[in-house]
PADOMI-206978 format. One record per residue (C-alpha): residue number from 1; residue in one letter; x, y, z. Coordinates in Angstrom, 2 decimals. Layout:
! residues N
seq:NUM; type:a; c1:X; c2:Y; c3:Z
...
END
This chain:
! residues 152
seq:1; type:m; c1:39.75; c2:-18.27; c3:75.47
seq:2; type:k; c1:37.15; c2:-19.52; c3:72.93
seq:3; type:k; c1:35.03; c2:-16.63; c3:73.70
seq:4; type:t; c1:37.97; c2:-14.25; c3:73.05
seq:5; type:r; c1:38.69; c2:-16.19; c3:69.73
seq:6; type:m; c1:34.94; c2:-15.97; c3:68.75
seq:7; type:l; c1:34.80; c2:-12.33; c3:69.63
seq:8; type:l; c1:37.87; c2:-11.45; c3:67.62
seq:9; type:l; c1:36.79; c2:-13.36; c3:64.58
seq:10; type:f; c1:33.41; c2:-11.68; c3:64.69
seq:11; type:a; c1:35.19; c2:-8.20; c3:64.96
seq:12; type:m; c1:37.50; c2:-9.17; c3:61.85
seq:13; type:t; c1:34.40; c2:-10.38; c3:59.90
seq:14; type:t; c1:32.44; c2:-7.20; c3:60.75
seq:15; type:a; c1:35.59; c2:-4.97; c3:59.73
seq:16; type:m; c1:35.86; c2:-6.79; c3:56.41
seq:17; type:i; c1:32.17; c2:-6.47; c3:55.46
seq:18; type:a; c1:32.11; c2:-2.85; c3:56.47
seq:19; type:t; c1:35.19; c2:-2.20; c3:54.34
seq:20; type:v; c1:33.72; c2:-3.77; c3:51.44
seq:21; type:a; c1:30.18; c2:-2.46; c3:51.82
seq:22; type:c; c1:31.60; c2:1.08; c3:52.00
seq:23; type:s; c1:33.75; c2:1.16; c3:49.01
seq:24; type:k; c1:32.64; c2:3.73; c3:46.46
seq:25; type:d; c1:31.20; c2:2.05; c3:43.33
seq:26; type:d; c1:30.34; c2:4.87; c3:41.01
seq:27; type:d; c1:29.23; c2:3.47; c3:37.49
seq:28; type:t; c1:27.56; c2:6.64; c3:36.28
seq:29; type:p; c1:29.52; c2:7.47; c3:33.21
seq:30; type:n; c1:30.98; c2:11.13; c3:32.87
seq:31; type:y; c1:30.35; c2:12.34; c3:29.29
seq:32; type:a; c1:31.08; c2:16.00; c3:30.06
seq:33; type:p; c1:34.75; c2:15.58; c3:28.57
seq:34; type:n; c1:33.03; c2:14.62; c3:25.16
seq:35; type:v; c1:31.23; c2:17.87; c3:24.94
seq:36; type:a; c1:33.61; c2:20.31; c3:26.45
seq:37; type:g; c1:34.89; c2:23.08; c3:24.13
seq:38; type:s; c1:34.17; c2:26.10; c3:22.10
seq:39; type:y; c1:31.36; c2:26.24; c3:19.52
seq:40; type:n; c1:31.10; c2:28.90; c3:16.95
seq:41; type:g; c1:27.74; c2:29.42; c3:15.35
seq:42; type:t; c1:24.72; c2:31.73; c3:14.94
seq:43; type:i; c1:22.30; c2:32.60; c3:17.74
seq:44; type:a; c1:18.91; c2:33.71; c3:16.86
seq:45; type:l; c1:16.35; c2:35.43; c3:19.17
seq:46; type:s; c1:12.75; c2:35.56; c3:19.20
seq:47; type:v; c1:9.95; c2:36.94; c3:21.53
seq:48; type:m; c1:6.56; c2:35.31; c3:21.26
seq:49; type:g; c1:7.32; c2:33.84; c3:18.06
seq:50; type:r; c1:8.47; c2:37.18; c3:16.47
seq:51; type:d; c1:11.93; c2:37.12; c3:15.19
seq:52; type:q; c1:14.27; c2:39.44; c3:17.03
seq:53; type:g; c1:17.36; c2:38.99; c3:14.89
seq:54; type:s; c1:20.27; c2:36.69; c3:14.80
seq:55; type:s; c1:24.18; c2:37.24; c3:15.21
seq:56; type:d; c1:27.45; c2:35.23; c3:15.37
seq:57; type:a; c1:28.31; c2:33.81; c3:18.77
seq:58; type:q; c1:30.51; c2:31.68; c3:20.54
seq:59; type:i; c1:29.19; c2:29.26; c3:23.17
seq:60; type:v; c1:31.77; c2:27.52; c3:25.50
seq:61; type:i; c1:30.93; c2:24.36; c3:27.59
seq:62; type:r; c1:33.27; c2:23.85; c3:30.43
seq:63; type:e; c1:33.59; c2:20.61; c3:32.12
seq:64; type:a; c1:32.84; c2:20.59; c3:35.97
seq:65; type:s; c1:34.26; c2:18.01; c3:38.53
seq:66; type:d; c1:30.68; c2:16.60; c3:39.36
seq:67; type:g; c1:30.10; c2:15.15; c3:35.69
seq:68; type:t; c1:28.00; c2:17.92; c3:34.62
seq:69; type:v; c1:29.14; c2:21.13; c3:32.53
seq:70; type:t; c1:28.77; c2:24.75; c3:32.50
seq:71; type:l; c1:27.45; c2:26.62; c3:29.55
seq:72; type:c; c1:28.79; c2:29.92; c3:29.14
seq:73; type:l; c1:26.10; c2:31.79; c3:27.30
seq:74; type:p; c1:27.34; c2:34.79; c3:25.16
seq:75; type:t; c1:26.27; c2:38.51; c3:25.36
seq:76; type:v; c1:23.60; c2:38.73; c3:22.63
seq:77; type:t; c1:21.69; c2:41.79; c3:21.28
seq:78; type:g; c1:18.46; c2:41.63; c3:19.12
seq:79; type:g; c1:15.52; c2:43.85; c3:18.89
seq:80; type:h; c1:15.37; c2:45.97; c3:22.07
seq:81; type:a; c1:17.00; c2:43.44; c3:24.24
seq:82; type:q; c1:20.51; c2:43.06; c3:25.41
seq:83; type:l; c1:21.52; c2:39.98; c3:27.22
seq:84; type:p; c1:24.62; c2:39.61; c3:29.35
seq:85; type:p; c1:26.87; c2:36.63; c3:29.20
seq:86; type:i; c1:25.66; c2:34.10; c3:31.64
seq:87; type:d; c1:27.22; c2:30.85; c3:33.01
seq:88; type:v; c1:24.78; c2:28.25; c3:33.62
seq:89; type:d; c1:26.14; c2:25.46; c3:35.76
seq:90; type:k; c1:25.05; c2:21.86; c3:36.67
seq:91; type:v; c1:23.93; c2:21.26; c3:33.15
seq:92; type:k; c1:23.09; c2:17.41; c3:32.88
seq:93; type:v; c1:25.03; c2:15.60; c3:30.08
seq:94; type:e; c1:23.67; c2:12.30; c3:28.75
seq:95; type:q; c1:24.74; c2:9.93; c3:25.78
seq:96; type:d; c1:22.09; c2:9.63; c3:22.96
seq:97; type:g; c1:22.88; c2:7.39; c3:20.25
seq:98; type:t; c1:26.00; c2:8.82; c3:18.75
seq:99; type:g; c1:25.44; c2:12.21; c3:20.32
seq:100; type:y; c1:25.05; c2:13.93; c3:23.87
seq:101; type:t; c1:22.05; c2:15.68; c3:25.15
seq:102; type:l; c1:22.36; c2:18.83; c3:27.50
seq:103; type:s; c1:19.68; c2:19.66; c3:29.84
seq:104; type:r; c1:18.64; c2:21.91; c3:32.62
seq:105; type:a; c1:15.16; c2:22.97; c3:33.67
seq:106; type:t; c1:15.84; c2:26.38; c3:35.51
seq:107; type:f; c1:18.63; c2:28.45; c3:36.42
seq:108; type:e; c1:18.68; c2:31.85; c3:38.13
seq:109; type:t; c1:21.23; c2:34.57; c3:38.41
seq:110; type:v; c1:21.46; c2:38.24; c3:39.15
seq:111; type:i; c1:24.02; c2:40.35; c3:37.03
seq:112; type:d; c1:24.17; c2:44.44; c3:37.49
seq:113; type:d; c1:21.18; c2:44.05; c3:39.95
seq:114; type:v; c1:19.06; c2:42.60; c3:37.38
seq:115; type:r; c1:17.63; c2:39.02; c3:38.00
seq:116; type:y; c1:17.64; c2:36.59; c3:35.02
seq:117; type:v; c1:15.78; c2:33.34; c3:34.81
seq:118; type:v; c1:16.96; c2:30.73; c3:32.32
seq:119; type:t; c1:14.75; c2:27.97; c3:31.47
seq:120; type:d; c1:14.00; c2:25.20; c3:29.37
seq:121; type:i; c1:17.82; c2:24.53; c3:28.41
seq:122; type:s; c1:18.13; c2:21.80; c3:26.04
seq:123; type:g; c1:20.70; c2:20.95; c3:23.40
seq:124; type:m; c1:22.51; c2:18.27; c3:21.39
seq:125; type:v; c1:26.38; c2:17.76; c3:20.78
seq:126; type:e; c1:27.00; c2:15.30; c3:17.93
seq:127; type:d; c1:30.20; c2:15.22; c3:15.78
seq:128; type:r; c1:31.36; c2:18.61; c3:17.55
seq:129; type:t; c1:28.41; c2:20.38; c3:16.16
seq:130; type:l; c1:26.08; c2:22.24; c3:19.01
seq:131; type:t; c1:22.47; c2:22.88; c3:18.69
seq:132; type:l; c1:21.08; c2:24.62; c3:21.70
seq:133; type:h; c1:17.83; c2:26.28; c3:22.75
seq:134; type:y; c1:16.98; c2:28.03; c3:26.02
seq:135; type:d; c1:14.66; c2:30.93; c3:27.24
seq:136; type:i; c1:15.81; c2:33.79; c3:29.15
seq:137; type:t; c1:13.43; c2:36.09; c3:31.25
seq:138; type:p; c1:15.02; c2:39.27; c3:32.48
seq:139; type:e; c1:13.47; c2:40.86; c3:35.66
seq:140; type:g; c1:10.66; c2:43.28; c3:34.64
seq:141; type:m; c1:9.82; c2:41.33; c3:31.51
seq:142; type:n; c1:6.61; c2:39.44; c3:31.01
seq:143; type:m; c1:7.60; c2:36.95; c3:28.37
seq:144; type:p; c1:10.89; c2:34.95; c3:27.72
seq:145; type:i; c1:13.43; c2:35.65; c3:25.01
seq:146; type:s; c1:13.82; c2:32.46; c3:23.15
seq:147; type:c; c1:17.55; c2:31.68; c3:21.93
seq:148; type:s; c1:18.42; c2:29.30; c3:19.38
seq:149; type:f; c1:22.00; c2:28.35; c3:18.79
seq:150; type:e; c1:23.43; c2:26.26; c3:15.81
seq:151; type:t; c1:27.21; c2:25.50; c3:15.05
seq:152; type:n; c1:28.05; c2:26.94; c3:11.47
END
C-alpha cells in the first residue's frame, strides 16, 4: 500500500511538472500590426549607381500570422526595366527606438517563367512613414536594379 501511494504521488508530481514545463511561453513581441498598411510614395530605380527614373508607387505591408510581414512590391518601370509586382514574405519586423525596422536578406520567386532574386531588403517605418530599399536581379541580368521607396 505504501509503495502504491508513493508511486501515485510520483506519477502526479511528474504530470504536474510536465504540464508546467510544456506550456508555451512566447515572450517575443509581435510588431507586425504596427507597420501593416498601405504606403503611397515615390520609388526610384538605379543600376550601378546610374539613375533609371522614378515614379509614384504604393507599397502594401500585410501582417502574417507568424509575426512577420509580407511586402507587396509594386510594378515599376524605369530605363529599360519593367519589374512585375512581387510579394516578399517572411520579412522580419523589429522595434528600433520610436520606429520599426524591416529586413530580409534574400527572396527568390519565379513570375511568368522569369526568376527574380530580391536582396538586401531593409526599411524603416516611423510615424506611418516608410523608407525602403531593396535590390532586384531578374534572370539574365548581371547586375541588380536598386529600388528606393519613400513615403510622400
